Backbone of each chain as ProteinMPNN parsed JSONL, in Angstrom:
{"seq_chain_A": "MSHLAVLVMFSILVGAFFGALSRDSLREAFKVGLVLTLSMIVLSMLVAYLMYPFPLG", "coords_chain_A": {"N_chain_A": [[89.238, 138.232, 142.198], [91.468, 135.486, 141.987], [94.952, 135.418, 140.944], [95.732, 133.005, 139.898], [93.318, 131.824, 139.147], [92.573, 133.523, 137.071], [94.613, 133.008, 135.271], [94.219, 130.242, 134.748], [91.656, 130.257, 133.625], [92.076, 131.806, 131.348], [93.908, 130.178, 129.989], [92.365, 127.889, 129.482], [90.376, 128.912, 127.768], [91.895, 129.889, 125.581], [93.243, 127.549, 124.836], [91.078, 125.878, 124.114], [90.079, 127.326, 121.969], [92.206, 127.29, 120.055], [92.456, 124.558, 119.744], [90.022, 123.859, 118.516], [90.289, 125.362, 116.233], [92.472, 124.32, 114.895], [92.133, 121.586, 114.46], [90.089, 119.023, 112.936], [88.49, 116.851, 113.831], [86.54, 116.08, 116.756], [87.722, 114.689, 118.864], [90.494, 114.985, 118.356], [90.678, 117.76, 118.449], [90.022, 118.217, 121.107], [92.154, 116.955, 122.349], [94.387, 118.485, 121.489], [93.624, 120.962, 122.534], [93.653, 120.393, 125.28], [96.364, 119.776, 125.73], [97.538, 122.24, 125.056], [96.347, 123.921, 126.975], [97.253, 122.824, 129.445], [100.002, 123.086, 129.025], [100.319, 125.861, 128.928], [99.566, 126.595, 131.537], [101.404, 125.182, 133.173], [103.913, 126.092, 132.188], [103.695, 128.83, 132.701], [103.581, 128.86, 135.492], [106.086, 127.843, 136.01], [107.796, 129.811, 134.924], [107.031, 131.882, 136.598], [108.005, 130.956, 139.085], [110.711, 130.909, 138.49], [111.205, 133.588, 138.259], [110.895, 134.434, 140.785], [113.101, 134.891, 142.656], [114.021, 137.383, 141.837], [114.176, 140.91, 142.5], [111.28, 143.041, 143.114], [111.153, 145.8, 142.701]], "CA_chain_A": [[89.57, 136.947, 141.576], [92.898, 135.215, 142.179], [95.785, 135.414, 139.743], [95.734, 131.64, 139.355], [92.03, 131.604, 138.458], [92.622, 134.274, 135.807], [95.525, 132.258, 134.392], [93.596, 128.971, 134.34], [90.535, 130.576, 132.733], [92.668, 132.254, 130.083], [94.509, 129.016, 129.313], [91.286, 127.019, 128.99], [89.72, 129.553, 126.613], [92.823, 129.921, 124.443], [93.46, 126.152, 124.432], [89.872, 125.402, 123.42], [89.983, 128.047, 120.694], [93.184, 126.788, 119.089], [92.124, 123.161, 119.484], [88.936, 123.824, 117.522], [90.733, 126.004, 114.991], [93.527, 123.59, 114.179], [91.799, 120.181, 114.192], [88.735, 118.817, 112.423], [87.674, 115.932, 114.637], [86.323, 116.512, 118.134], [88.719, 114.036, 119.724], [91.794, 115.635, 118.114], [90.573, 119.142, 118.939], [90.056, 118.142, 122.572], [93.521, 116.587, 122.739], [95.245, 119.658, 121.277], [93.201, 121.973, 123.511], [94.119, 119.984, 126.61], [97.831, 119.928, 125.771], [97.827, 123.681, 125.08], [95.931, 124.473, 128.266], [98.182, 122.382, 130.485], [101.321, 123.681, 128.751], [100.31, 127.276, 129.326], [99.52, 126.696, 133.0], [102.661, 124.694, 133.752], [105.011, 126.996, 131.814], [103.519, 130.104, 133.413], [103.989, 128.634, 136.892], [107.542, 127.655, 135.988], [108.397, 131.139, 134.728], [106.764, 132.656, 137.812], [108.943, 130.531, 140.124], [112.063, 131.316, 138.085], [111.316, 135.031, 138.486], [110.659, 134.695, 142.208], [114.237, 135.496, 143.378], [114.338, 138.749, 141.394], [113.454, 141.948, 143.273], [110.124, 143.624, 142.418], [111.351, 147.227, 142.389]], "C_chain_A": [[91.081, 136.712, 141.675], [93.64, 135.197, 140.852], [95.74, 134.038, 139.068], [94.441, 131.358, 138.578], [92.011, 132.31, 137.107], [93.486, 133.529, 134.793], [94.862, 130.989, 133.85], [92.468, 129.225, 133.334], [91.041, 130.975, 131.34], [93.209, 131.063, 129.29], [93.434, 128.107, 128.727], [90.653, 127.608, 127.72], [90.625, 129.541, 125.378], [93.079, 128.505, 123.912], [92.285, 125.609, 123.635], [89.763, 126.041, 122.039], [90.944, 127.451, 119.656], [92.975, 125.31, 118.776], [91.085, 123.059, 118.38], [89.379, 124.399, 116.178], [91.662, 125.11, 114.182], [93.164, 122.147, 113.842], [90.354, 120.039, 113.755], [87.885, 117.918, 113.31], [87.63, 116.401, 116.095], [87.393, 115.955, 119.062], [90.089, 114.724, 119.605], [91.795, 117.064, 118.672], [90.679, 119.173, 120.455], [91.477, 117.873, 123.058], [94.463, 117.798, 122.618], [94.914, 120.745, 122.307], [93.728, 121.67, 124.896], [95.629, 120.186, 126.754], [98.204, 121.406, 125.861], [97.508, 124.286, 126.441], [96.934, 124.108, 129.359], [99.57, 122.993, 130.286], [101.369, 125.124, 129.233], [100.342, 127.43, 130.842], [100.879, 126.321, 133.591], [103.815, 125.651, 133.432], [104.908, 128.334, 132.537], [103.962, 129.971, 134.862], [105.509, 128.533, 136.984], [108.25, 129.008, 135.857], [108.204, 131.992, 135.984], [107.754, 132.284, 138.915], [110.372, 130.923, 139.78], [112.288, 132.806, 138.362], [111.255, 135.395, 139.968], [111.857, 135.339, 142.911], [114.527, 136.944, 142.98], [113.537, 139.778, 142.199], [112.331, 142.586, 142.447], [110.424, 145.044, 141.916], [112.381, 147.493, 141.323]], "O_chain_A": [[91.873, 137.631, 141.469], [93.053, 134.993, 139.79], [95.714, 133.926, 137.843], [94.459, 130.746, 137.51], [91.503, 131.775, 136.122], [93.141, 133.431, 133.615], [94.932, 130.698, 132.656], [92.335, 128.518, 132.335], [90.513, 130.547, 130.314], [92.996, 130.956, 128.082], [93.573, 127.614, 127.608], [90.426, 126.903, 126.736], [90.182, 129.224, 124.274], [93.128, 128.286, 122.702], [92.469, 124.96, 122.605], [89.401, 125.382, 121.064], [90.549, 127.148, 118.53], [93.281, 124.858, 117.672], [91.234, 122.284, 117.435], [88.906, 123.977, 115.122], [91.648, 125.131, 112.951], [93.832, 121.536, 113.008], [89.495, 120.828, 114.148], [86.702, 118.184, 113.519], [88.563, 117.034, 116.59], [87.904, 116.657, 119.934], [90.749, 115.005, 120.605], [92.767, 117.513, 119.278], [91.341, 120.042, 121.022], [91.945, 118.465, 124.031], [95.234, 118.09, 123.532], [95.811, 121.366, 122.878], [94.191, 122.562, 125.607], [96.106, 120.7, 127.766], [99.077, 121.784, 126.641], [98.292, 125.06, 126.991], [97.403, 124.971, 130.101], [100.234, 123.37, 131.252], [102.336, 125.552, 129.864], [101.052, 128.284, 131.372], [101.434, 127.055, 134.408], [104.607, 125.981, 134.314], [105.922, 128.904, 132.94], [104.633, 130.852, 135.399], [106.131, 129.062, 137.905], [109.188, 129.302, 136.598], [109.103, 132.733, 136.384], [108.283, 133.158, 139.602], [111.162, 131.234, 140.67], [113.403, 133.234, 138.659], [111.532, 136.532, 140.348], [111.657, 136.261, 143.702], [115.209, 137.657, 143.715], [112.376, 139.55, 142.537], [112.424, 142.661, 141.222], [109.99, 145.429, 140.83], [112.631, 148.648, 140.979]]}, "seq_chain_B": "MEIELARDPQEPPQQPEEAHASVWTLLIPCVLAWLVPGAGHFYLGRRRRAIFFFVIVLVMLTLGLWMDGRTYVYDRGHPLTYLATFANVGLGPLDLIGRRMTYDRLVWRLPANRGRAELVGKLREKIRSPANEYGTTYLMTACLMNILLILDTFDVAKGRKEGVLQPDAAP", "coords_chain_B": {"N_chain_B": [[95.75, 93.797, 79.787], [95.414, 95.008, 83.019], [96.405, 97.996, 84.443], [97.32, 99.055, 87.594], [96.922, 102.145, 89.077], [98.344, 103.034, 91.518], [99.007, 105.136, 94.376], [102.239, 106.3, 95.065], [103.793, 105.287, 98.011], [105.834, 106.816, 99.055], [105.398, 109.266, 98.156], [104.428, 112.586, 98.987], [101.316, 113.406, 100.729], [98.597, 114.701, 98.788], [97.663, 118.122, 98.714], [94.456, 119.598, 99.482], [92.657, 120.701, 96.652], [92.635, 124.108, 95.695], [89.713, 125.937, 95.63], [88.264, 127.57, 92.836], [87.451, 130.402, 93.617], [85.275, 133.209, 93.449], [85.678, 136.772, 93.872], [83.609, 137.694, 95.485], [82.662, 135.383, 96.776], [84.689, 134.978, 98.492], [84.911, 137.361, 99.851], [82.426, 137.891, 101.145], [82.056, 135.874, 103.288], [84.294, 136.614, 104.826], [83.803, 139.265, 105.568], [81.468, 138.868, 107.026], [82.568, 137.341, 109.084], [84.096, 139.26, 110.308], [82.148, 141.013, 111.192], [80.522, 139.55, 113.013], [81.796, 137.377, 115.396], [82.664, 134.187, 114.274], [80.653, 134.067, 112.408], [81.39, 133.858, 109.756], [82.285, 131.213, 109.504], [79.882, 129.973, 110.052], [78.356, 130.742, 107.849], [79.724, 129.347, 105.924], [78.975, 126.786, 106.401], [80.033, 125.463, 108.546], [78.701, 125.031, 111.177], [78.364, 124.242, 113.945], [80.924, 124.583, 114.871], [81.163, 127.307, 114.431], [79.373, 128.398, 116.296], [80.638, 127.618, 118.612], [83.061, 129.088, 118.43], [82.012, 131.661, 118.519], [80.959, 131.755, 121.111], [83.298, 131.406, 122.643], [84.841, 133.712, 121.973], [83.091, 135.704, 122.792], [82.861, 135.19, 125.552], [85.497, 135.67, 126.316], [85.719, 138.387, 125.689], [83.725, 139.479, 127.37], [84.702, 138.807, 129.923], [87.056, 140.265, 129.846], [86.096, 142.92, 129.758], [84.728, 142.955, 132.133], [86.807, 142.76, 133.916], [87.794, 145.284, 133.915], [89.193, 145.889, 131.572], [90.786, 147.709, 128.873], [90.261, 149.401, 125.757], [92.377, 150.324, 123.002], [93.566, 153.518, 121.856], [94.833, 155.237, 119.023], [97.94, 156.957, 119.047], [99.933, 159.531, 117.943], [102.454, 159.889, 118.986], [103.188, 157.436, 119.954], [103.931, 154.844, 118.235], [103.325, 152.068, 118.395], [100.773, 151.949, 119.334], [99.17, 152.076, 117.14], [99.142, 149.503, 116.078], [97.928, 148.12, 118.188], [95.425, 149.363, 118.25], [94.497, 148.659, 115.741], [94.276, 145.901, 116.109], [92.222, 145.863, 117.999], [90.109, 146.885, 116.461], [89.739, 144.776, 114.814], [87.867, 143.198, 116.009], [85.446, 143.95, 115.141], [82.046, 145.213, 115.182], [81.661, 144.676, 117.895], [83.757, 145.808, 119.162], [83.016, 148.386, 119.553], [81.531, 148.384, 121.874], [83.484, 147.959, 123.804], [84.947, 150.34, 123.499], [83.083, 152.243, 124.195], [82.702, 151.564, 126.853], [85.193, 152.067, 127.897], [85.905, 154.752, 127.288], [83.584, 156.19, 127.449], [82.567, 157.105, 125.108], [82.664, 156.889, 121.492], [85.739, 156.547, 120.267], [88.784, 156.658, 118.443], [91.212, 157.805, 118.191], [93.774, 159.464, 119.951], [93.334, 162.707, 120.807], [95.306, 165.575, 119.787], [95.362, 167.992, 121.232], [92.832, 169.444, 122.196], [90.459, 167.992, 124.266], [92.115, 165.941, 124.932], [93.072, 165.76, 127.577], [90.809, 164.962, 128.971], [90.327, 162.421, 127.918], [92.693, 161.093, 128.577], [92.4, 161.145, 131.283], [90.232, 159.391, 131.626], [91.469, 157.053, 130.791], [93.393, 156.779, 132.782], [91.779, 156.283, 134.964], [90.892, 153.715, 134.382], [93.318, 152.323, 134.346], [94.08, 152.441, 136.976], [92.6, 150.484, 138.162], [92.887, 147.329, 139.799], [92.738, 144.954, 138.302], [93.153, 145.674, 135.737], [95.283, 145.146, 133.859], [95.046, 142.407, 133.363], [92.43, 142.342, 132.371], [92.696, 143.885, 130.045], [94.409, 142.257, 128.608], [92.778, 139.993, 128.186], [90.788, 141.198, 126.661], [92.225, 142.084, 124.407], [93.089, 139.62, 123.467], [90.673, 138.468, 122.698], [90.115, 140.082, 120.511], [92.283, 139.471, 118.791], [91.784, 136.787, 118.39], [89.483, 136.952, 116.845], [90.513, 138.074, 114.525], [92.124, 135.973, 113.675], [90.087, 134.164, 113.158], [88.88, 135.371, 110.976], [90.903, 135.083, 109.07], [91.024, 132.298, 108.98], [88.486, 131.752, 108.004], [88.78, 132.783, 105.45], [90.632, 130.948, 104.412], [89.082, 128.597, 104.475], [86.999, 129.305, 102.748], [88.434, 129.595, 100.436], [89.12, 127.054, 99.94], [91.245, 125.776, 101.051], [91.153, 124.267, 103.268], [89.885, 121.174, 104.554], [86.489, 119.938, 104.319], [84.947, 121.967, 103.322], [82.085, 123.903, 102.901], [80.525, 121.929, 103.97], [78.739, 120.264, 106.584], [80.422, 120.054, 109.661], [82.248, 117.778, 111.835], [83.346, 118.604, 114.093], [83.686, 120.525, 117.225]], "CA_chain_B": [[96.275, 93.801, 81.144], [95.007, 96.226, 83.722], [97.492, 98.593, 85.223], [96.792, 99.774, 88.76], [97.618, 103.424, 89.283], [98.367, 103.288, 92.959], [99.858, 106.264, 94.777], [103.511, 105.91, 95.645], [103.767, 105.591, 99.449], [106.856, 107.828, 99.38], [104.929, 110.568, 97.678], [103.695, 113.302, 100.032], [99.88, 113.5, 100.435], [98.24, 115.89, 98.023], [96.879, 119.141, 99.395], [93.17, 119.791, 98.813], [92.756, 121.717, 95.601], [92.003, 125.377, 95.997], [88.548, 126.199, 94.792], [88.381, 128.818, 92.09], [86.386, 131.208, 94.188], [85.235, 134.594, 92.983], [85.973, 137.742, 94.936], [82.479, 137.791, 96.415], [82.562, 134.191, 97.634], [85.717, 135.113, 99.532], [84.696, 138.598, 100.607], [81.227, 137.841, 101.999], [82.317, 135.213, 104.581], [85.287, 137.351, 105.628], [83.124, 140.43, 106.157], [80.583, 138.324, 108.065], [83.416, 136.931, 110.206], [84.507, 140.479, 111.006], [80.971, 141.61, 111.837], [80.135, 138.714, 114.165], [82.748, 136.264, 115.512], [82.138, 132.865, 113.912], [79.607, 134.136, 111.37], [81.983, 133.386, 108.497], [82.238, 129.751, 109.538], [78.46, 129.614, 109.986], [77.969, 130.947, 106.45], [80.366, 128.313, 105.101], [78.426, 125.477, 106.743], [80.642, 124.89, 109.762], [77.799, 125.719, 112.106], [78.674, 123.969, 115.36], [82.218, 125.229, 115.122], [80.909, 128.75, 114.458], [78.755, 128.729, 117.584], [81.696, 127.431, 119.597], [83.957, 130.243, 118.33], [81.272, 132.846, 118.966], [80.879, 131.704, 122.578], [84.648, 131.613, 123.196], [85.237, 135.121, 121.81], [82.197, 136.515, 123.616], [83.244, 134.993, 126.961], [86.777, 136.361, 126.477], [85.43, 139.828, 125.663], [82.962, 139.83, 128.57], [85.605, 138.756, 131.074], [87.973, 141.401, 129.707], [85.406, 144.155, 130.148], [84.402, 142.813, 133.55], [88.04, 143.0, 134.679], [88.214, 146.666, 133.633], [90.113, 145.985, 130.436], [90.563, 148.921, 128.086], [90.625, 149.355, 124.346], [93.447, 151.279, 122.694], [93.378, 154.577, 120.857], [96.175, 155.49, 118.488], [98.575, 158.199, 119.45], [101.067, 159.759, 117.023], [103.716, 159.796, 119.734], [103.463, 156.041, 120.305], [103.549, 154.087, 117.014], [102.778, 150.733, 118.678], [99.328, 152.043, 119.582], [98.481, 151.832, 115.856], [98.927, 148.055, 115.981], [96.948, 147.726, 119.215], [94.106, 149.851, 117.825], [94.102, 147.81, 114.61], [93.83, 144.623, 116.672], [90.902, 146.104, 118.596], [89.119, 147.066, 115.394], [89.524, 143.437, 114.252], [86.718, 142.558, 116.656], [84.212, 144.387, 114.468], [81.162, 146.086, 115.957], [81.779, 144.432, 119.339], [84.791, 146.734, 119.65], [82.353, 149.633, 119.955], [81.129, 148.232, 123.281], [84.698, 148.189, 124.587], [85.292, 151.77, 123.444], [82.064, 152.961, 124.959], [82.918, 151.298, 128.277], [86.481, 152.634, 128.32], [86.008, 156.212, 127.153], [82.222, 156.749, 127.483], [82.184, 157.53, 123.76], [83.384, 156.142, 120.457], [86.924, 157.296, 119.862], [89.871, 155.772, 117.996], [92.474, 158.553, 118.14], [94.005, 160.354, 121.085], [93.485, 164.029, 120.194], [96.585, 166.235, 120.088], [95.223, 168.984, 122.314], [91.489, 169.578, 122.766], [89.834, 166.72, 124.636], [93.141, 164.947, 125.28], [93.143, 165.612, 129.041], [89.637, 164.187, 129.412], [90.523, 161.028, 127.49], [93.776, 160.54, 129.395], [91.792, 160.947, 132.608], [89.446, 158.14, 131.558], [92.43, 155.95, 130.725], [94.004, 156.623, 134.117], [90.768, 155.636, 135.82], [90.919, 152.275, 134.065], [94.613, 151.746, 134.7], [94.151, 152.324, 138.445], [91.918, 149.252, 138.588], [93.899, 146.276, 139.99], [92.654, 143.873, 137.311], [93.185, 146.27, 134.394], [96.214, 144.477, 132.938], [94.42, 141.136, 132.977], [91.263, 142.641, 131.539], [93.159, 144.341, 128.732], [94.941, 141.074, 127.91], [91.614, 139.22, 127.744], [90.118, 141.953, 125.594], [93.088, 142.045, 123.225], [93.083, 138.245, 122.962], [89.394, 138.283, 121.984], [90.255, 140.761, 119.218], [93.211, 138.705, 117.952], [91.08, 135.555, 118.023], [88.571, 137.232, 115.73], [91.326, 138.26, 113.321], [92.465, 134.611, 113.243], [88.868, 133.563, 112.601], [88.696, 135.946, 109.63], [91.895, 134.435, 108.195], [90.61, 130.898, 108.816], [87.327, 131.792, 107.106], [89.321, 132.974, 104.099], [91.206, 129.663, 103.996], [87.989, 127.641, 104.223], [86.292, 129.746, 101.535], [89.358, 129.393, 99.321], [89.231, 125.616, 99.712], [92.531, 125.287, 101.541], [90.916, 123.336, 104.369], [88.872, 120.168, 104.233], [85.162, 120.13, 104.892], [84.372, 123.225, 102.856], [80.652, 123.909, 102.598], [79.883, 120.711, 104.478], [78.652, 120.282, 108.04], [81.618, 119.406, 110.202], [82.033, 116.902, 112.984], [84.085, 119.18, 115.222], [82.798, 121.124, 118.228]], "C_chain_B": [[95.938, 95.129, 81.819], [96.156, 96.747, 84.584], [96.893, 99.383, 86.385], [97.615, 101.04, 88.987], [97.591, 103.775, 90.776], [99.313, 104.438, 93.272], [101.122, 105.719, 95.415], [103.512, 106.266, 97.141], [104.789, 106.65, 99.865], [106.392, 109.243, 99.022], [104.15, 111.297, 98.775], [102.211, 113.415, 99.684], [99.542, 114.807, 99.735], [97.412, 116.839, 98.871], [95.531, 119.259, 98.693], [93.266, 120.944, 97.815], [92.026, 122.983, 96.008], [90.84, 125.603, 95.044], [88.755, 127.521, 94.055], [87.228, 129.713, 92.511], [86.445, 132.628, 93.637], [85.503, 135.506, 94.175], [84.853, 137.755, 95.971], [82.376, 136.577, 97.321], [83.652, 134.192, 98.701], [85.405, 136.282, 100.455], [83.528, 138.478, 101.596], [81.499, 137.099, 103.323], [83.311, 135.969, 105.451], [84.654, 138.572, 106.306], [82.187, 139.968, 107.274], [81.389, 137.939, 109.306], [83.883, 138.135, 111.005], [83.325, 141.078, 111.791], [80.568, 140.86, 113.101], [81.129, 137.552, 114.264], [82.088, 134.92, 115.19], [81.127, 132.885, 112.784], [80.128, 133.652, 110.016], [81.948, 131.874, 108.412], [80.793, 129.263, 109.413], [77.979, 129.681, 108.538], [78.521, 129.832, 105.558], [79.94, 126.897, 105.495], [79.04, 124.822, 107.968], [79.91, 125.46, 110.974], [78.133, 125.498, 113.579], [79.963, 124.652, 115.773], [82.025, 126.744, 115.264], [80.331, 129.175, 115.804], [79.801, 128.634, 118.698], [82.641, 128.641, 119.605], [83.279, 131.502, 118.863], [81.251, 132.904, 120.494], [82.25, 132.012, 123.197], [85.035, 133.095, 123.135], [84.381, 136.01, 122.71], [82.554, 136.402, 125.103], [84.543, 135.759, 127.246], [86.546, 137.874, 126.574], [84.728, 140.259, 126.955], [83.857, 139.836, 129.8], [86.583, 139.93, 131.039], [87.328, 142.703, 130.158], [85.078, 144.14, 131.635], [85.622, 143.112, 134.429], [88.632, 144.37, 134.359], [89.265, 146.771, 132.54], [89.799, 147.232, 129.625], [90.929, 148.68, 126.629], [91.682, 150.437, 124.105], [92.974, 152.353, 121.729], [94.759, 154.9, 120.313], [96.642, 156.901, 118.792], [99.815, 158.38, 118.566], [102.412, 159.586, 117.715], [104.119, 158.369, 120.068], [103.016, 155.127, 119.164], [102.942, 152.712, 117.302], [101.277, 150.77, 118.953], [98.522, 151.856, 118.292], [98.156, 150.337, 115.731], [97.852, 147.602, 116.965], [95.538, 148.155, 118.811], [93.588, 149.019, 116.655], [93.573, 146.469, 115.117], [92.441, 144.769, 117.286], [89.812, 146.189, 117.537], [88.8, 145.718, 114.728], [88.34, 142.716, 114.874], [85.396, 142.987, 116.037], [83.36, 145.252, 115.373], [81.24, 145.867, 117.469], [82.834, 145.337, 119.977], [84.154, 148.031, 120.15], [81.926, 149.582, 121.419], [82.328, 148.53, 124.181], [85.069, 149.666, 124.635], [84.337, 152.594, 124.299], [82.329, 152.789, 126.466], [84.237, 151.9, 128.785], [86.438, 154.152, 128.357], [84.654, 156.93, 127.238], [81.798, 157.337, 126.137], [83.006, 156.741, 122.756], [84.552, 156.978, 119.943], [88.037, 156.319, 119.505], [91.239, 156.462, 118.042], [92.579, 159.44, 119.38], [94.24, 161.753, 120.518], [94.777, 164.715, 120.65], [96.433, 167.245, 121.228], [93.829, 168.985, 122.938], [90.876, 168.198, 123.047], [90.824, 165.655, 125.079], [93.134, 164.667, 126.786], [91.989, 164.742, 129.554], [89.817, 162.693, 129.113], [91.606, 160.337, 128.323], [93.267, 160.274, 130.806], [91.001, 159.643, 132.665], [90.383, 156.925, 131.546], [93.047, 155.693, 132.093], [93.062, 155.929, 135.076], [90.813, 154.125, 135.631], [92.203, 151.637, 134.582], [94.742, 151.575, 136.212], [93.486, 151.052, 138.954], [92.937, 148.11, 138.697], [93.885, 145.209, 138.899], [92.805, 144.384, 135.88], [94.089, 145.534, 133.397], [95.629, 143.155, 132.436], [93.261, 141.378, 132.016], [91.666, 143.045, 130.132], [93.716, 143.166, 127.921], [93.802, 140.205, 127.376], [90.948, 139.892, 126.529], [90.91, 141.873, 124.288], [93.106, 140.639, 122.615], [91.792, 137.961, 122.194], [89.487, 138.9, 120.586], [91.15, 139.956, 118.278], [92.593, 137.376, 117.511], [90.17, 135.813, 116.828], [89.337, 137.461, 114.429], [91.751, 136.882, 112.777], [91.271, 133.913, 112.607], [88.606, 134.085, 111.19], [89.651, 135.256, 108.648], [91.523, 132.974, 107.943], [89.412, 130.797, 107.872], [87.778, 131.931, 105.661], [89.873, 131.655, 103.558], [90.123, 128.649, 103.647], [87.273, 128.001, 102.927], [87.133, 129.487, 100.284], [89.523, 127.911, 98.997], [90.549, 125.042, 100.189], [92.376, 124.32, 102.697], [89.836, 122.357, 103.958], [87.532, 120.54, 104.834], [84.495, 121.419, 104.448], [82.924, 123.025, 102.458], [79.959, 122.599, 102.977], [79.807, 120.804, 105.993], [79.84, 119.523, 108.623], [81.275, 118.552, 111.408], [82.697, 117.456, 114.236], [83.166, 120.023, 116.075], [81.784, 122.097, 117.693]], "O_chain_B": [[96.148, 96.208, 81.265], [96.778, 96.006, 85.345], [96.063, 100.269, 86.183], [98.842, 100.997, 89.077], [96.896, 104.695, 91.208], [100.279, 104.688, 92.551], [101.072, 104.783, 96.213], [103.26, 107.416, 97.501], [104.633, 107.302, 100.898], [106.914, 110.246, 99.51], [103.299, 110.692, 99.428], [101.856, 113.51, 98.509], [100.102, 115.862, 100.031], [96.562, 116.41, 99.651], [95.435, 119.056, 97.483], [93.857, 121.99, 98.082], [90.941, 122.935, 96.588], [90.969, 125.477, 93.826], [89.345, 128.461, 94.588], [86.185, 129.775, 91.861], [87.522, 133.173, 93.392], [85.547, 135.066, 95.323], [85.104, 137.819, 97.175], [82.043, 136.707, 98.499], [83.545, 133.483, 99.701], [85.602, 136.211, 101.668], [83.633, 138.911, 102.744], [81.2, 137.642, 104.387], [83.189, 135.97, 106.676], [84.937, 138.869, 107.467], [82.117, 140.591, 108.333], [80.958, 138.176, 110.435], [84.049, 138.057, 112.222], [83.491, 141.579, 112.903], [80.305, 141.472, 114.137], [81.287, 136.809, 113.296], [81.065, 134.57, 115.779], [80.775, 131.832, 112.253], [79.37, 133.095, 109.222], [81.619, 131.314, 107.367], [80.522, 128.263, 108.748], [77.281, 128.785, 108.064], [77.891, 129.425, 104.582], [80.483, 125.92, 104.98], [78.612, 123.743, 108.379], [80.459, 126.283, 111.706], [78.18, 126.445, 114.364], [80.078, 125.217, 116.86], [82.649, 127.379, 116.114], [80.745, 130.181, 116.379], [79.838, 129.465, 119.605], [82.979, 129.157, 120.671], [83.894, 132.304, 119.566], [81.49, 133.952, 121.094], [82.349, 132.78, 124.154], [85.499, 133.662, 124.125], [84.884, 136.955, 123.318], [82.551, 137.4, 125.824], [84.673, 136.413, 128.281], [87.112, 138.546, 127.436], [85.086, 141.27, 127.558], [83.789, 140.75, 130.623], [86.899, 140.516, 132.075], [87.951, 143.497, 130.862], [85.14, 145.168, 132.31], [85.494, 143.642, 135.533], [89.834, 144.585, 134.516], [90.128, 147.647, 132.583], [88.685, 147.752, 129.678], [91.794, 147.863, 126.314], [91.849, 151.348, 124.916], [92.097, 152.123, 120.897], [95.746, 154.847, 121.046], [95.881, 157.869, 118.796], [100.645, 157.476, 118.461], [103.392, 159.181, 117.09], [105.27, 158.118, 120.427], [101.866, 154.689, 119.127], [102.119, 152.236, 116.521], [100.59, 149.757, 118.825], [97.339, 151.52, 118.338], [97.054, 149.956, 115.334], [96.978, 146.805, 116.624], [94.576, 147.411, 119.002], [92.399, 148.711, 116.579], [92.562, 145.963, 114.629], [91.585, 143.901, 117.112], [88.727, 145.632, 117.7], [87.727, 145.542, 114.152], [87.86, 141.725, 114.323], [84.344, 142.445, 116.375], [83.885, 145.952, 116.239], [80.92, 146.77, 118.242], [82.802, 145.596, 121.18], [84.678, 148.688, 121.049], [81.951, 150.594, 122.12], [82.216, 149.246, 125.176], [85.459, 150.182, 125.683], [84.737, 153.509, 125.02], [82.2, 153.733, 127.244], [84.368, 152.204, 129.971], [86.875, 154.771, 129.327], [84.596, 158.153, 127.11], [80.766, 158.002, 126.053], [83.93, 156.015, 123.125], [84.36, 157.989, 119.269], [88.217, 155.294, 120.161], [92.281, 155.812, 117.949], [91.611, 160.076, 119.798], [95.231, 161.975, 119.823], [95.272, 164.468, 121.75], [97.301, 167.33, 122.096], [93.665, 168.569, 124.085], [90.794, 167.353, 122.156], [90.426, 164.59, 125.549], [93.184, 163.517, 127.221], [92.164, 163.907, 130.441], [89.505, 161.831, 129.934], [91.471, 159.179, 128.719], [93.658, 159.295, 131.442], [91.094, 158.89, 133.633], [90.125, 155.914, 132.199], [93.206, 154.547, 132.513], [93.472, 155.102, 135.891], [90.776, 153.36, 136.595], [92.183, 150.559, 135.175], [95.433, 150.67, 136.678], [93.781, 150.595, 140.059], [93.76, 147.932, 137.799], [94.924, 144.619, 138.604], [92.611, 143.633, 134.923], [93.714, 145.323, 132.244], [95.708, 142.831, 131.251], [93.13, 140.71, 130.99], [91.063, 142.61, 129.151], [93.523, 143.089, 126.707], [93.858, 139.734, 126.24], [90.604, 139.25, 125.537], [90.354, 141.631, 123.217], [93.133, 140.488, 121.394], [91.816, 137.292, 121.161], [89.006, 138.328, 119.608], [90.819, 139.776, 117.106], [92.844, 136.901, 116.404], [90.092, 134.996, 115.91], [88.867, 137.087, 113.355], [91.738, 136.658, 111.567], [91.418, 133.165, 111.641], [88.167, 133.338, 110.315], [89.26, 134.892, 107.539], [91.685, 132.47, 106.832], [89.328, 129.884, 107.051], [87.237, 131.288, 104.762], [89.624, 131.287, 102.41], [90.228, 127.933, 102.651], [86.973, 127.131, 102.109], [86.6, 129.196, 99.213], [90.002, 127.551, 97.922], [90.935, 123.947, 99.782], [93.325, 123.634, 103.076], [88.983, 122.663, 103.125], [87.455, 121.361, 105.748], [83.584, 121.913, 105.113], [82.592, 122.074, 101.75], [78.949, 122.216, 102.386], [80.706, 121.358, 106.625], [80.212, 118.464, 108.119], [80.161, 118.599, 111.93], [82.623, 116.854, 115.308], [82.005, 120.231, 115.722], [80.995, 122.651, 118.459]]}, "name": "protein", "num_of_chains": 2, "seq": "MSHLAVLVMFSILVGAFFGALSRDSLREAFKVGLVLTLSMIVLSMLVAYLMYPFPLGMEIELARDPQEPPQQPEEAHASVWTLLIPCVLAWLVPGAGHFYLGRRRRAIFFFVIVLVMLTLGLWMDGRTYVYDRGHPLTYLATFANVGLGPLDLIGRRMTYDRLVWRLPANRGRAELVGKLREKIRSPANEYGTTYLMTACLMNILLILDTFDVAKGRKEGVLQPDAAP"}
């Protein structure tokens, strides 16, 4: 399984969980879940690209 | 003359009053939430939400185990392993599956001498798997989610959240 697929799956599950935990209405929960999911994916990609110039070893 | 007692718009909205719950009305849902993810919410009437939480935690746990994730055992030499093991135990009986799959037996402590080499060998086997780090993260997240669910159940039972003991409209 690719790293990206693992990241996306993780973000969706965590986003959905916190959306449902923090909001009462379905619409609000969906909105919060979506924002969290997208934030996690975008920020992770951003951090990954920022780390790209650093050596692995 | 009738005086209208309207709420001052500047006044902050009132928090829902905390129900005067007995120890048992708080303890039972929390224990249920620890035993089965979402069971505390189910007991408190938030049934759809409970099923949703159960599915999320179960999917997270299954993916973690599928990706060769490992549970933690506490080691006196590494104090942070106490926290990790505590988090694992927060998943309740489902944690036993993770332990069984990681160490082939139920163990929570890394022995000081006898049996240590065998256990470390099992851990190394897991760590060699390319997806181990991801799997362990998934597994640990499932455990932490259940701990959050226990705390949320406590809040609902205490009356700190709206919709207590009423069917909810959320997922």
